[in-house]
Every structure is written in C-alpha cells, then in structure tokens.
C-alpha positions in Angstrom: 94.3 80.9 105.4 91.2 82.4 104.0 89.6 85.9 103.9 86.3 86.6 105.6 83.6 89.2 105.0 84.7 90.9 108.2 88.2 91.2 106.9 87.1 92.7 103.6 84.9 95.2 105.5 87.8 96.1 107.8 90.1 96.7 104.8 87.4 98.7 103.1 87.0 100.9 106.2 90.8 101.4 106.3 90.8 102.3 102.6 87.7 104.5 103.0 85.8 102.4 100.4 82.3 101.2 100.4 81.0 98.0 98.8 77.7 96.4 98.3 77.0 93.0 99.8 77.4 91.4 96.4 80.8 93.2 95.9 82.0 92.0 99.3 81.1 88.4 98.5 82.8 88.7 95.2 85.9 90.2 96.8 86.0 87.4 99.4 85.9 84.8 96.6 88.5 86.5 94.5 90.9 87.1 97.4 90.5 83.5 98.5 91.3 82.3 95.0 94.4 84.4 95.0 95.6 83.0 98.4 94.9 79.5 97.2 97.0 80.0 94.1 99.8 81.5 96.2 99.7 78.5 98.5 99.9 76.2 95.5 103.0 78.2 94.3 104.5 77.8 97.8 104.5 74.0 97.3 107.1 74.4 94.5 110.7 73.6 95.4 112.7 76.7 94.5 115.8 75.9 96.6 117.9 75.6 93.4 116.5 78.6 91.6 118.6 81.8 91.7 116.7 84.9 92.8 115.9 87.1 89.8 115.2 90.8 89.8 113.9 90.9 86.3 112.8 88.1 84.0 114.3 89.8 81.0 118.1 90.1 80.5 118.1 93.8 80.8 121.0 95.9 82.0 121.2 99.6 82.7 123.2 101.4 80.0 125.0 104.4 81.5 127.7 106.6 80.0 131.1 106.9 81.7 131.6 109.8 84.0 133.7 112.5 82.4 135.0 115.7 83.9 133.7 118.6 81.9 133.7 122.4 82.3 130.5 123.8 83.6 128.8 127.2 83.5 129.9 129.8 85.9 127.2 131.5 88.0 127.3 134.6 85.8 126.9 132.5 82.7 124.1 130.5 84.2 122.0 133.6 85.0 122.9 135.5 81.9 119.8 134.4 80.0 117.5 134.5 83.1 114.4 136.7 82.7 115.2 138.2 86.2 118.1 137.9 88.6 119.0 139.5 91.9 122.4 139.5 93.6 123.7 136.7 91.4 120.7 134.4 91.8 117.6 133.6 89.8 114.7 135.8 90.7 111.3 134.1 90.6 107.8 135.4 91.4 106.4 134.8 94.8 103.9 131.9 94.8 102.9 131.7 98.4 100.6 134.5 99.7 
C-alpha cells in the first residue's frame, strides 16, 4: 500500500489545508516511509506477546471510599456572594 499525490490532496482538502507541490511530494514520501515501516512491524510474530496498555509498570493509586458527612444546602450557600431561594445566584451571561 502506498500513498499518492491525489490522496494527499484529498486529505488536505478534508482538513482544509493547502500545501505547495514540494510539500505534497515530501508528505507522500514521508507517509510512504511510515507505511513501509508499519508493514515491516507487521512481519513480526507477536502471537506470544501479551497486549500491553502501558510500557511502564504504572498503576492508578486511589484512596478507599469512605462515608463522610457533607455540607447541608444552607451550609454550602452560607459563604456565597449571592443566593436566592436556597440556590447560588449568578450573573446572567447570555444576552
């Protein structure tokens, strides 16, 4: 599989980009090099390799869930600059 000038022009139109003829030729060359490298990688036997999601041995550190007391509605709006009928009052932003 290889990339042609027409395909680069089509992709450029879809992305609303414009390239000079030299840039198009360079993109064709670079994209074909990438595809050739990917084809070379596809030749490797990976049947015995476990899928990895991350090459580093990282794990997500999360605290345990604990039931805690939360603010009541009145406590939450006590320090609000403005409130109305038990809710935060904010300035209108849509005209």
